[in-house]
N, C-alpha and C positions, 0 to 999 in steps of 0.2 A: 462639439464646441472646439474651436481652434483659438489658441492665444495668438492673435494676429500680430501684435507688436513683438512678441517673443520670436516668432518665426521670421518676421522681416529683419529683426536685428541679428538673427543667427546666420544670415546669408551675406556673403561678400560678393560684390558685383564690380566688374571693371570693363572698360572699353578702350581699345586702342586701334590705331590704323597703322598698318605695316605692309611691307612688300612680301608676298608669299608666292613662291614659284614664279617670280617675275610679274606678278599682278598686284596692284594696290588693293588691299583687303581690309575689311573691318573685322576685328576679333573681339567677341564678347566672351567674358569669363564669369562663371557663377559657381560658388562653392559653399559647402556647409559641412560641419563636423557632425558625425552621427555616433550614438552610443552603441556601437556594434563592431565586432572584429572585422578585419579586412576580408576574410573568406566569406563571411555572411553578406557583407555589402556587395562583394563581387558576384555572389550568387543572385542577389536581388537585382543586380544590374545586367545580368547576362542570361538568366534562366527565364525562358518564355512564360512559364506558368507564373512566376513571381512578378515579372514585368507587368503582366496583365492586372495584377492586384494593386499596383500603385501608379502605373502610367497609363497604358492602354493595351488592348490585345495586339499581339504581334505574331506573324506567321513567317514561314520561309526557312532558309537554311542559315542558322546562326553560327556560322563558322567563317574563317578567312576565305574570301572569294565568293561566299554565298550572298544571297540577296534576302533582305527582310522587307516586310510590309506591315506598317502600323495601320490598323483598321480605320479607314476613313481619313488617313493622314499621310505622313511622309513614307517613302520607301527609300531603299538605297543598297549599297554594297558594303560588306564588312571588309575593311582594308587591312586591319591588323588586330591581333588579340594576344595580349601578354598577361597570363593569369598571375595571381599574387606570388611574389618571390622577393625576398630581401626587403619587405616592408612596402612594396609598391606593386601596382598593376595598371594596365592601360588597355583601352580598345579604341579604334578609330573606324569611322564609317562615313560614307557620303550621306547627305541629307537631301533627298530629291522631292521637291514639293512644288505644285503649281507650275510645272515646266522649268523650274530653276534647280540648280545644283549648288549646294554648299557642303561644308564638312564639319563633323563633330568629333571631338576627342574627349574621352572620359578618363580621368586619372584618379586613382585611389592611393592614398598614403596612410599607412598605419601610424596612428599617434599614440598607440598603446594597445594592449591586448583586447580591449573592448571599446576602442574609439578609432574612427576612421574618417579622414577627410575625403569627400566626394567633390571633384572639380570637373565641370563641364566647360569645354571651350568650343565655341561655334564661330566658324570662319566663313565669311561670304565676300566674294569679290565685289568691290565697289561698283564696277561696271555692270554687274549682274542684277543689282537691286534697282528697280525703277526709282529715278530721282524723286518723283512726286511722292512715292511711298515713304522714302527716308525723310524727305522734307516735312511730311505730315506727322509721322509717328516716331522717327528716330529709333534708338535702340530698344525702346519698350515694346515695339511690335512683336519681336521674338523674345525679348527679355522677360516680360511678364509671364509668357507661356512657360518659360523655363522655371521661373519662380513657382508657378503652380505645380510643376513636376517635382521640384525639390520639396515642396510641402507634402505631396503625395508620398515621397520616400520617407519624409520625417514621420508621417503617420504610420507608415508600414514598419519602420524600424524602431518606433517608440520614442523618438525625439519630441513628438507632440502627442498629447492625449487625444482621444476621439477617433472617429472613423468617417472617411468620405471615400466611397468606392468610386472608381473611374466612371461608372454609370451615373453616379449622383453628382459628378463634378460640375456639369453645366448648370444644373439647378442651383447648386451651392454658390456658384460664381455670381448668380443674380440675387442671392440673399443679401441682407444687410451686412452680414459677416464677410461674405465673398466680395462685396463691393468695397468694403473697408480694406480688404487685402489687396485688391486691384489698385485702389487709390495709393496705398502706401508703396506697393511695388513699383508703380509708375513713377512716383516721386523719387524713389531711390535710383531708378534708372536715369532720371533727370540729373541727379547728383553725379552719377558716373559719366554722363554725357558732358557735364560742365568740367569735370576733372580731366576729360579727354580733349578739352579745348572749345566746346560750344559755349556761347554766351547764355547767361542764366535765363533771359527772357525767352529765347528760342527753345531752350530745354524744357521750360515750364509749359510752353505752348504744345510741344510734342507730347509731354506727359499728360496733359489734359485730353488730347486727341486719343492717346493710347487708352486712358481710363474710359473714355466714351466708347471706344471700340469693344473693350472687354466687358462692358456693362450694357451693351446693346444699343448704344447711341451713336449716331453718325457724327463725325466732327463737323464743325461749322465750316462752310465753304467761303 
């Protein structure tokens, strides 16, 4: 059993457009505070055995310059890795999926001996995202997926009671509880979209399409 409202409210979401390495890019940020020390959260985010327990199975060389492969999902190259020191930690990697390349950055910040902020930043060049995909789904297409991942980490680290294994995640997403989660996450990404400059009507339409996608319904054409 997941407290959907509590989890949705525990997450911060933001969207901005900026120039990155000379290319106009959309940058999505999602963050949550967890009741665990920074070393424990770092291990959960970088240890292949633990990643499989809250995210999905990963193989490859999890070191700088090495390549990873998430089973049935994205692959990429580890670009940098800075273990915990002075209350912070970070790793960066490419996110290669369906022929496209974007970039992820995970930052950890110690908020106390047993509390850590996990922040994930996902950067994609505007020109690399098909216009029809963005116009249909907006930031929720990737954002809701990251919301699901932060829920997995919350269950793993004890910020949420209950248990949903990665193998059970798809079935859970289609349950009433899972649908409520997708609806709420889609709506919060609509709020982030409006804050970034989208008009409310467009953001709501995108959120409806995103919710339909994550619950097995095709958006209206």
